[in-house]
C-alpha positions as CSV (number, residue, x, y, z in Angstrom):
1,X,36.4,-4.9,6.8
2,X,37.1,-7.7,9.0
3,X,35.5,-10.9,9.1
4,X,33.6,-10.2,12.4
5,X,32.1,-7.1,10.8
6,X,30.7,-8.8,7.8
7,X,27.0,-10.0,7.9
8,X,26.7,-13.9,7.8
9,X,26.5,-15.0,4.0
10,X,23.9,-17.8,4.2
11,X,24.4,-20.1,1.5
12,X,22.5,-23.2,2.9
13,X,18.8,-22.5,1.7
14,X,18.4,-26.1,0.6
15,X,18.7,-26.9,4.3
16,X,16.2,-24.4,5.5
17,X,15.1,-20.9,4.7
18,X,14.3,-18.0,7.2
19,X,10.5,-17.1,7.4
20,X,9.6,-14.2,5.3
21,X,8.2,-11.0,7.3
22,X,5.0,-11.4,5.3
23,X,4.6,-14.8,6.4
24,X,5.2,-14.2,10.0
25,X,2.5,-11.3,9.9
26,X,-0.1,-13.8,8.3
27,X,0.8,-16.3,11.1
28,X,0.6,-14.0,14.1
29,X,-3.2,-13.6,14.6
30,X,-3.8,-17.4,14.7
31,X,-1.4,-17.6,17.7
32,X,-3.4,-15.0,19.8
33,X,-6.6,-14.0,18.5
34,X,-8.0,-16.7,16.1
35,X,-6.6,-19.5,18.3
36,X,-9.5,-21.8,18.1
37,X,-9.7,-25.4,17.2
38,X,-10.8,-25.5,13.6
39,X,-13.1,-28.7,14.3
40,X,-15.1,-26.5,17.0
41,X,-18.4,-24.9,16.0
42,X,-18.1,-21.7,17.9
43,X,-16.9,-18.5,16.3
44,X,-13.2,-18.9,17.0
45,X,-13.3,-22.5,15.7
46,X,-15.2,-21.2,12.5
47,X,-12.5,-18.5,12.0
48,X,-9.9,-21.3,12.0
49,X,-11.8,-23.5,10.0
50,X,-12.0,-20.7,7.4
51,X,-8.2,-20.1,7.6
52,X,-7.6,-23.7,6.7
53,X,-10.0,-23.8,3.8
54,X,-8.3,-20.5,2.4
55,X,-5.0,-22.0,2.8
56,X,-5.9,-25.2,1.2
57,X,-7.6,-23.5,-1.9
58,X,-4.3,-21.1,-2.3
59,X,-2.2,-24.4,-2.3
60,X,-4.5,-26.3,-4.7
61,X,-4.8,-23.5,-7.1
62,X,-1.1,-23.3,-7.4
63,X,-0.8,-27.0,-8.1
64,X,-3.7,-27.2,-10.4
65,X,-5.4,-29.4,-8.0
66,X,-8.8,-29.8,-6.1
67,X,-8.7,-28.5,-2.6
68,X,-9.8,-31.9,-1.4
69,X,-6.6,-33.5,-2.6
70,X,-4.5,-31.4,-0.4
71,X,-3.6,-33.0,3.0
72,X,-1.6,-31.0,5.7
73,X,1.0,-32.7,7.6
74,X,4.0,-31.8,9.9
75,X,6.9,-31.8,7.2
76,X,8.2,-33.3,4.1
77,X,9.3,-36.4,5.7
78,X,5.9,-37.1,7.0
79,X,4.4,-36.4,3.7
80,X,6.8,-38.8,1.9
81,X,6.3,-41.6,4.5
82,X,2.6,-41.1,4.2
83,X,2.5,-41.3,0.4
84,X,5.1,-44.1,-0.1
85,X,3.7,-46.3,2.9
86,X,0.2,-45.4,2.5
87,X,0.0,-46.1,-1.1
88,X,2.1,-49.2,-1.1
89,X,-0.2,-50.9,1.7
90,X,-3.4,-49.8,0.1
91,X,-2.4,-51.1,-3.4
92,X,-1.2,-54.4,-2.0
93,X,-4.6,-54.7,-0.1
94,X,-6.8,-54.0,-3.2
95,X,-4.6,-55.5,-6.0
96,X,-1.8,-57.8,-4.6
97,X,0.8,-55.5,-6.1
98,X,3.9,-56.1,-4.0
99,X,6.8,-54.0,-5.4
100,X,8.2,-50.7,-4.9
101,X,10.2,-48.7,-7.6
102,X,12.4,-45.9,-6.6
103,X,15.9,-44.7,-7.2
104,X,19.1,-44.8,-4.8
105,X,19.4,-41.1,-4.8
106,X,16.3,-40.4,-3.1
107,X,16.0,-38.5,0.2
108,X,16.2,-41.0,2.9
109,X,12.5,-40.1,3.9
110,X,11.6,-42.1,0.8
111,X,14.6,-44.6,0.6
112,X,14.5,-45.6,4.2
113,X,10.6,-45.9,3.9
114,X,10.8,-48.2,1.0
115,X,13.6,-50.2,2.7
116,X,11.5,-50.5,5.7
117,X,8.5,-51.7,3.8
118,X,10.8,-54.4,2.1
119,X,12.5,-55.5,5.3
120,X,9.5,-55.4,7.8
121,X,6.4,-55.6,5.6
122,X,7.4,-58.1,2.7
123,X,7.5,-55.7,-0.1
124,X,10.1,-56.2,-3.0
125,X,12.2,-53.3,-3.8
126,X,13.6,-52.3,-7.2
127,X,16.2,-49.2,-7.4
128,X,16.4,-47.8,-10.9
129,X,20.2,-46.6,-11.3
130,X,21.2,-43.2,-12.1
131,X,23.9,-41.8,-14.2
132,X,27.1,-39.9,-13.2
133,X,24.8,-36.6,-12.9
134,X,22.4,-38.3,-10.7
135,X,19.7,-38.7,-13.4
136,X,17.5,-41.5,-13.9
137,X,16.7,-42.6,-17.7
138,X,13.0,-42.9,-18.4
139,X,14.1,-46.1,-20.3
140,X,15.2,-47.7,-17.5
141,X,12.3,-46.9,-15.5
142,X,10.1,-48.4,-18.1
143,X,12.3,-51.7,-18.0
144,X,12.0,-51.8,-14.1
145,X,8.2,-51.4,-14.4
146,X,7.6,-54.2,-17.0
147,X,3.8,-54.4,-17.5
148,X,3.4,-53.0,-13.9
149,X,0.9,-55.2,-12.7
150,X,3.1,-56.0,-9.6
151,X,4.1,-52.6,-8.8
152,X,2.4,-50.8,-5.8
153,X,3.9,-47.3,-6.1
154,X,6.7,-45.6,-8.1
155,X,8.7,-42.6,-6.2
156,X,11.1,-40.5,-8.0
157,X,12.3,-37.3,-6.6
158,X,11.7,-34.0,-8.5
159,X,15.0,-32.3,-7.7
160,X,17.7,-33.7,-5.6
161,X,18.6,-32.0,-2.4
162,X,22.4,-33.0,-2.6
163,X,23.3,-32.5,-6.0
164,X,20.4,-30.4,-7.6
165,X,19.7,-32.6,-10.6
166,X,16.1,-32.3,-11.8
167,X,14.6,-35.6,-13.0
168,X,12.4,-36.0,-16.0
169,X,9.0,-36.4,-13.8
170,X,6.6,-35.8,-16.5
171,X,8.0,-38.7,-18.6
172,X,8.2,-41.0,-15.8
173,X,4.6,-40.1,-14.7
174,X,3.5,-40.9,-18.2
175,X,5.1,-44.3,-18.1
176,X,3.4,-45.1,-14.9
177,X,0.1,-43.6,-16.1
178,X,0.2,-45.9,-19.0
179,X,0.3,-49.0,-16.5
180,X,-2.1,-47.8,-14.0
181,X,0.6,-47.3,-11.3
182,X,0.3,-44.5,-8.7
183,X,3.4,-42.2,-9.0
184,X,4.6,-40.0,-6.2
185,X,7.4,-37.4,-6.4
186,X,9.1,-35.7,-3.6
187,X,9.1,-31.9,-4.7
188,X,10.5,-30.6,-1.3
189,X,13.7,-28.9,-3.1
190,X,11.6,-28.1,-6.0
191,X,8.8,-25.8,-4.4
192,X,9.3,-22.3,-5.3
193,X,11.9,-22.9,-8.0
194,X,10.1,-25.3,-10.4
195,X,6.5,-25.6,-11.6
196,X,4.3,-27.8,-9.4
197,X,1.2,-28.4,-11.7
198,X,0.4,-31.8,-11.1
199,X,-1.3,-32.7,-14.3
200,X,1.7,-31.4,-16.2
201,X,3.7,-33.5,-14.1
202,X,1.6,-36.5,-14.5
203,X,1.9,-37.2,-10.7
204,X,-0.5,-38.7,-8.4
205,X,1.1,-37.7,-5.1
206,X,3.4,-34.8,-4.5
207,X,5.3,-34.0,-1.0
208,X,6.3,-30.3,-0.1
209,X,7.7,-28.8,3.2
210,X,7.1,-25.1,4.0
211,X,10.6,-24.4,5.6
212,X,12.2,-24.8,2.2
213,X,10.3,-21.7,0.6
214,X,10.4,-19.3,3.5
215,X,7.8,-20.7,5.6
216,X,7.8,-21.9,9.1
217,X,9.4,-25.4,10.2
218,X,7.2,-27.9,11.3
219,X,4.4,-28.1,8.6
220,X,4.2,-29.5,5.1
221,X,1.6,-30.8,2.8
222,X,0.7,-33.9,0.4
223,X,-1.0,-33.7,-2.6
224,X,-3.0,-37.0,-3.2
225,X,-4.9,-37.3,-6.4
226,X,-8.5,-38.2,-6.0
227,X,-9.0,-42.0,-6.3
228,X,-5.5,-42.8,-5.4
229,X,-5.7,-45.6,-2.8
230,X,-3.8,-44.7,0.5
231,X,-4.0,-45.9,4.0
232,X,-4.0,-43.2,6.6
233,X,-0.5,-42.8,8.1
234,X,-1.6,-41.4,11.4
235,X,-4.9,-42.4,12.8
236,X,-7.1,-41.3,15.5
237,X,-9.4,-38.8,14.3
238,X,-11.4,-37.4,11.3
239,X,-9.1,-34.7,10.5
240,X,-8.3,-34.0,7.0
241,X,-11.1,-36.1,5.8
242,X,-10.0,-39.0,7.7
243,X,-6.6,-39.1,5.9
244,X,-4.3,-37.6,8.6
245,X,-5.5,-37.5,12.3
246,X,-4.6,-34.7,14.7
247,X,-5.7,-31.2,15.1
248,X,-4.4,-28.8,12.2
249,X,-1.7,-26.4,13.1
250,X,-3.5,-23.4,11.9
251,X,-1.1,-20.7,12.0
252,X,1.9,-22.7,10.4
253,X,-0.6,-23.8,7.6
254,X,-1.7,-20.1,6.9
255,X,1.9,-19.3,6.9
256,X,2.9,-22.1,4.4
257,X,0.1,-21.0,2.1
258,X,1.2,-17.4,2.2
259,X,4.9,-18.5,1.8
260,X,4.0,-20.8,-1.4
261,X,1.9,-18.0,-3.0
262,X,4.7,-15.6,-2.5
263,X,7.3,-18.0,-3.9
264,X,5.3,-18.9,-6.9
265,X,4.5,-15.2,-7.8
266,X,8.2,-14.4,-7.7
267,X,9.4,-17.6,-9.2
268,X,10.3,-16.3,-12.7
269,X,12.2,-13.4,-11.9
270,X,14.0,-15.1,-8.8
271,X,14.7,-18.1,-10.8
272,X,16.4,-15.9,-13.4
273,X,18.4,-13.9,-10.9
274,X,19.6,-16.9,-8.9
275,X,20.7,-18.8,-12.2
276,X,23.1,-16.1,-12.9
277,X,24.5,-16.1,-9.4
278,X,24.7,-20.0,-9.4
279,X,26.6,-20.0,-12.7
280,X,29.0,-17.3,-11.5
281,X,29.6,-19.6,-8.4
282,X,30.1,-22.7,-10.3
283,X,32.5,-21.4,-13.0
284,X,34.5,-19.4,-10.4
285,X,35.0,-22.4,-8.2
286,X,36.0,-24.8,-11.0
287,X,38.3,-22.2,-12.3
288,X,39.8,-21.2,-8.9
289,X,39.9,-24.5,-6.8
290,X,42.2,-27.1,-8.1
291,X,40.5,-30.6,-7.9
292,X,37.0,-29.3,-7.7
293,X,34.5,-31.1,-9.7
294,X,30.8,-30.3,-10.1
295,X,28.4,-32.9,-8.8
296,X,24.9,-33.2,-10.5
297,X,23.6,-32.0,-13.7
298,X,25.2,-28.8,-15.0
299,X,22.0,-28.1,-17.4
300,X,19.0,-30.0,-15.5
301,X,19.7,-28.3,-12.4
302,X,17.8,-26.4,-9.5
303,X,18.4,-22.6,-10.1
304,X,20.0,-22.1,-6.5
305,X,22.1,-25.1,-6.3
306,X,25.9,-25.6,-6.6
307,X,27.6,-28.6,-5.3
308,X,31.0,-30.1,-5.7
309,X,33.5,-32.6,-4.5
310,X,37.0,-31.1,-3.7
311,X,39.7,-33.6,-3.9
312,X,42.2,-33.7,-1.2
313,X,40.1,-32.2,1.7
314,X,37.6,-33.4,3.9
315,X,34.1,-31.4,3.9
316,X,34.1,-30.8,7.7
317,X,37.4,-28.6,7.5
318,X,36.1,-26.7,4.4
319,X,32.7,-25.9,6.3
320,X,34.6,-24.8,9.4
321,X,36.7,-22.8,7.4
322,X,33.8,-20.9,5.6
323,X,32.0,-20.6,8.9
324,X,34.8,-18.9,10.3
325,X,34.8,-16.5,7.3
326,X,31.2,-16.0,8.0
327,X,29.8,-18.2,5.3
328,X,27.1,-20.7,6.2
329,X,27.2,-23.9,3.8
330,X,26.8,-27.7,4.1
331,X,28.3,-30.9,2.7
332,X,25.0,-32.2,1.4
333,X,21.9,-33.2,3.1
334,X,21.2,-31.3,6.4
335,X,19.5,-34.4,7.7
336,X,22.7,-36.2,7.5
337,X,25.3,-33.6,7.9
338,X,26.5,-35.1,11.3
339,X,27.1,-38.5,9.7
340,X,30.6,-39.8,8.8
341,X,29.4,-42.2,6.2
342,X,30.0,-41.4,2.6
343,X,26.8,-39.7,0.9
344,X,24.5,-42.4,-0.6
345,X,23.8,-39.9,-3.4
346,X,27.3,-39.5,-4.5
347,X,27.9,-43.3,-3.9
348,X,25.0,-43.9,-6.5
349,X,26.5,-41.5,-9.1
350,X,29.8,-43.4,-8.9
351,X,31.8,-40.9,-7.3
352,X,34.7,-42.7,-5.5
353,X,34.7,-42.6,-1.6
354,X,38.0,-40.5,-1.4
355,X,36.4,-37.8,-3.3
356,X,33.0,-38.0,-1.7
357,X,34.5,-37.0,1.8
358,X,35.1,-33.7,0.0
359,X,31.5,-32.9,-0.8
360,X,30.4,-29.1,-0.6
361,X,26.9,-27.6,-1.3
362,X,26.2,-24.0,-1.6
363,X,22.6,-23.2,-2.0
364,X,21.3,-19.4,-2.7
365,X,18.3,-17.5,-1.9
366,X,16.6,-14.2,-1.5
367,X,19.4,-12.7,0.6
368,X,22.4,-13.5,-1.6
369,X,24.2,-11.0,-4.0
370,X,26.8,-10.9,-6.6
371,X,29.0,-9.6,-3.7
372,X,28.4,-12.8,-1.7
373,X,29.5,-14.9,-4.4
374,X,32.5,-12.8,-5.1
375,X,33.5,-13.2,-1.5
376,X,33.2,-16.8,-1.6
377,X,35.2,-17.1,-4.5
378,X,37.8,-15.1,-2.8
379,X,37.6,-17.0,0.3
380,X,37.2,-21.0,-0.7
381,X,40.5,-21.3,-2.6
382,X,42.4,-19.8,0.4
383,X,40.8,-22.2,2.8
384,X,41.2,-25.2,0.6
385,X,45.0,-24.4,0.2
386,X,45.4,-24.1,3.8
387,X,43.6,-27.4,4.6
388,X,45.7,-29.2,2.0
389,X,49.0,-27.7,3.4
390,X,48.0,-28.6,6.8
391,X,46.6,-32.0,6.7
392,X,47.1,-33.3,2.9
393,X,44.9,-36.2,1.6
394,X,45.8,-38.2,-1.4
395,X,44.5,-36.5,-4.7
């Protein structure tokens, strides 16, 4: 079989996932039949409103939350912005707290928002360091918080998009709760792979994006615990109980709820299946590719995530080689894949810049099989060898 005859092997599920057929089927009526504005009082509007209520309840049940605590947004980035910016500004207004605590390995939707609040709104910013696996130590968080009186909000991501490391969210949440500080987690990569029960995680705000768990792009949600102060990020109407103005995207919201319900129902079995494939991929690459090193935690890691730095090559050449071989992968965050700057995540983990340029991320999903893993393990060493022989970099 030639490369052209092979189906595409998609190993970039951390960037986005295909919409499941069941999700698309659930969405379609709200494009063509039940197209009313959910704020309208006529029958079409009421049908749309019922669909929103049902979707909100579905998501809330999965999170162990009250439906009123679910705010629909356009994406994970908006949810992160709404939480960090909205809580920080509201807390400062109410208490005078003027410091934001986060980590240097956050998605830029959190990190850049915190930096913007520092640079343009006068907040202080504390970045809690991570270890060589990208994991934060709760003891370091406790030290950064102090008595917590000056801290407006804490934000630590549940699982890292670039290296797959899972953070000790519940422990950090407990520290924040002891001090009365609102705690937000970016759970965009965790949804469908890790438990989302907000009381067990001890979070006050949690962000998700539908397209990471086989839902449509352009829709997400923010869980905001009742009583948590948060100024609206988008103003102009009474939608979402006055917390996010703009007519709700009913078909996408319906699809998101369906996708999350399916992902949660299948999570135990799919997690086990993907862990086996992930470990085969990690073990095979470390054995077959000279100079390959795993990035992120080996144990505290998302079930679908394998990431590496490969010495002596640049990521672009590896990704092109894989694409020509019929394998879709990435070098890290899809939001910054076109940037030539070193990964801020790898930099914070202490990876030397000469190694960081060889970052590779392979993320698995529903479509992947043991045969896919075997094919990648066959192709990748050949691709790396060709690149090293043609354009050698110092190792």
